[in-house]
Every structure is written in C-alpha cells, then in structure tokens.
C-alpha positions as CSV (number, residue, x, y, z in Angstrom):
1,M,78.7,117.4,101.0
2,L,78.8,117.3,97.2
3,V,80.0,113.7,97.1
4,L,77.3,112.6,99.5
5,S,74.6,114.1,97.3
6,G,76.0,112.4,94.2
7,C,77.5,115.6,92.8
8,D,81.2,115.4,92.5
9,G,81.6,118.8,90.8
10,S,82.6,117.3,87.5
11,P,80.4,118.2,84.5
12,D,77.9,115.6,83.2
13,P,79.3,113.4,80.4
14,A,78.4,114.7,76.9
15,P,75.7,112.4,75.4
16,T,77.1,110.0,73.0
17,T,75.7,110.2,69.4
18,T,76.4,107.7,66.7
19,A,76.6,108.6,63.2
20,P,73.9,107.2,60.9
21,L,74.9,103.9,59.3
22,F,74.5,105.4,55.9
23,A,75.0,108.9,54.6
24,T,72.3,108.8,52.0
25,E,69.2,106.8,51.2
26,A,71.0,105.7,48.0
27,E,73.8,104.1,50.2
28,A,71.1,102.4,52.2
29,F,69.3,101.1,49.2
30,A,72.6,99.8,47.7
31,A,73.3,98.0,50.9
32,A,69.8,96.5,51.1
33,E,70.3,95.1,47.6
34,A,73.6,93.6,48.4
35,T,72.1,92.0,51.5
36,Y,69.3,90.6,49.6
37,R,71.5,89.2,46.9
38,A,73.7,87.6,49.5
39,Y,70.5,86.1,51.1
40,V,69.4,84.5,47.8
41,D,72.9,83.2,47.2
42,A,72.7,81.6,50.7
43,L,69.3,80.2,49.9
44,N,70.6,78.7,46.7
45,A,73.4,77.0,48.5
46,V,71.1,75.3,51.1
47,D,71.1,71.5,51.1
48,L,68.0,70.5,53.1
49,S,69.8,67.2,54.1
50,D,72.6,69.2,55.7
51,P,71.5,71.7,58.4
52,A,75.0,73.3,58.5
53,T,74.1,74.9,55.0
54,F,71.2,76.8,56.7
55,E,73.6,78.9,58.8
56,P,74.5,81.5,56.2
57,V,70.8,82.1,55.6
58,F,70.2,82.6,59.3
59,A,73.2,85.0,59.5
60,L,71.5,87.4,57.2
61,A,68.2,87.4,58.9
62,T,66.9,88.7,62.3
63,G,63.6,88.8,64.1
64,E,60.6,87.3,62.2
65,A,62.6,86.4,59.1
66,N,65.1,84.5,61.0
67,S,62.5,82.7,63.2
68,D,60.4,81.8,60.0
69,A,63.5,80.5,58.2
70,R,64.5,78.3,61.1
71,K,61.0,76.8,61.4
72,S,60.7,76.2,57.6
73,F,64.2,74.7,57.1
74,S,63.8,72.6,60.2
75,Q,60.4,71.2,58.9
76,M,61.7,70.6,55.3
77,H,64.8,68.8,56.8
78,A,62.5,66.7,59.0
79,D,60.2,65.9,56.1
80,Q,63.3,64.9,53.9
81,W,62.5,67.4,51.2
82,H,64.9,68.1,48.4
83,V,65.4,71.4,46.4
84,D,66.7,71.4,42.9
85,G,67.6,74.6,40.9
86,E,68.3,78.1,41.8
87,S,66.3,81.3,42.3
88,T,67.5,84.5,40.5
89,I,66.6,88.1,41.0
90,D,64.9,89.7,38.0
91,R,64.5,93.1,39.7
92,I,64.8,95.1,42.9
93,V,62.5,98.1,43.5
94,E,63.3,100.6,46.2
95,L,60.3,101.4,48.4
96,E,61.5,103.4,51.5
97,A,64.4,104.0,53.6
98,S,65.0,105.7,57.0
99,I,68.6,106.6,57.8
100,E,68.1,109.2,60.6
101,R,68.4,107.0,63.7
102,E,67.9,103.3,63.4
103,T,68.3,102.5,59.7
104,S,65.5,100.6,58.1
105,V,65.0,99.9,54.4
106,V,62.1,98.3,52.5
107,I,62.5,96.9,49.0
108,V,60.4,94.7,46.6
109,A,62.4,91.8,45.2
110,C,61.1,90.1,42.0
111,L,62.4,86.6,42.6
112,N,62.4,84.3,39.7
113,V,61.8,80.7,41.0
114,S,60.9,79.1,37.6
115,A,64.0,76.8,37.8
116,V,63.3,75.7,41.3
117,M,61.8,72.3,42.1
118,V,61.0,71.1,45.6
119,T,60.2,67.5,46.1
120,D,59.3,65.3,49.0
121,S,61.0,62.2,50.2
122,N,59.3,60.1,47.5
123,G,60.3,62.5,44.7
124,N,56.9,64.1,44.3
125,S,56.6,67.8,43.8
126,V,55.4,69.9,46.7
127,V,55.4,73.0,44.6
128,D,51.9,74.6,44.4
129,E,50.8,74.3,40.7
130,G,49.8,77.9,40.7
131,R,53.1,79.2,41.9
132,P,54.1,82.1,39.6
133,D,57.5,82.0,38.0
134,V,58.3,85.4,39.5
135,Q,57.4,86.1,43.0
136,S,57.0,89.7,44.3
137,I,58.5,89.8,47.8
138,R,58.3,92.8,50.3
139,V,61.7,92.7,52.1
140,E,62.2,94.7,55.2
141,M,65.7,95.3,56.6
142,A,66.9,96.6,59.8
143,E,70.2,97.9,61.0
144,A,72.3,95.1,62.3
145,H,73.8,95.4,65.7
146,T,76.5,92.9,65.1
147,A,80.0,93.3,63.6
148,G,80.3,92.4,59.9
149,H,76.8,93.3,58.8
150,G,75.2,96.6,57.9
151,L,71.6,95.4,57.4
152,L,69.8,92.3,58.2
153,I,66.5,91.0,56.8
154,S,63.8,91.4,59.3
155,A,60.6,90.4,57.5
156,L,59.7,88.9,54.1
157,D,56.1,89.1,52.8
158,G,54.3,88.9,49.5
159,Y,53.8,92.1,47.7
160,E,50.6,92.8,45.8
161,G,51.8,95.8,43.8
162,S,52.8,95.9,40.1
163,A,56.6,96.1,40.9
164,C,57.4,92.8,39.2
165,E,55.1,93.0,36.1
C-alpha cells in the first residue's frame, strides 16, 4: 500500500544547499575587478576584421551585456570599422555585492579611452567629438553557471556619479 501511494518508507532526501560562491564581499569585489580587467583585455585584443577575436569578450558576458556586444561587434564588422589604441582602467569603485544566494556585484569602472580611435572604412573618425577621455561605467556582474568562470558581466551602463572625477 505504501508503494502504491508514492511512499516507500524511506526518508525524504535532504535538501541540497550550495555554498556561496564567495565567503566575503571583499572576495566578490576582487573577483569582479579581475573579471572586468579580463573583459577590457579582451576588448583591447578585438580586431573588427576578424570575428573570431570577439569570442573572448562574449565569453565574459551574459544576458544583456552579451547580446549588446554581439550586436555592436557584428555591426562594426559589417561597416568595416577599425579600432586603434587601447583602453585602460584608471580606477574601479565598489558599489554593492550580494553573496548570500545568487552572487551579484556592481562596480563602477573608470575607463580611460583617450588612446582609442575608431574609424570607418574610409578612415574617418566615428568617435563623438564630445567623448570624455575617461568614461564612468556601471558594471553589473552575475554568478556564472558555467565551469571556469566565477562572475560574468551582465550589464554595462553609463554612471552619472562622481566616482571617476
């Protein structure tokens, strides 16, 4: 009778709990900084004429950030744009971290793009004349659910605060 009712007499399995990805917020912020630095390195290695060079950028992004990068790189490749120079990180500011269940971290990156020039297929600059040398970027990161990554960039937006001044 117990078998027919779905009860076999054995105790219910214990719920599985997974340990948080990071023990402290400081560890989460350190991982976020390392992830963003790897992302900028990947961006600096992009050759818009070679889509294979986009893959390391995509591998560090998820969700909206991944989708936006794919669209942007695809369009720049199709338009035959060219990037010269490299971005550097002037500063990273920690905003918030949640390490309880699903880890999420938000930082502000002060990205120096003063040495970066983007040109169209005719060699004309496509950089906005008002582009600041240092851009304040709010970077959201989420826990990766793939082997080899702790955090992935999930969103990148401008930041209006004074973090980069």
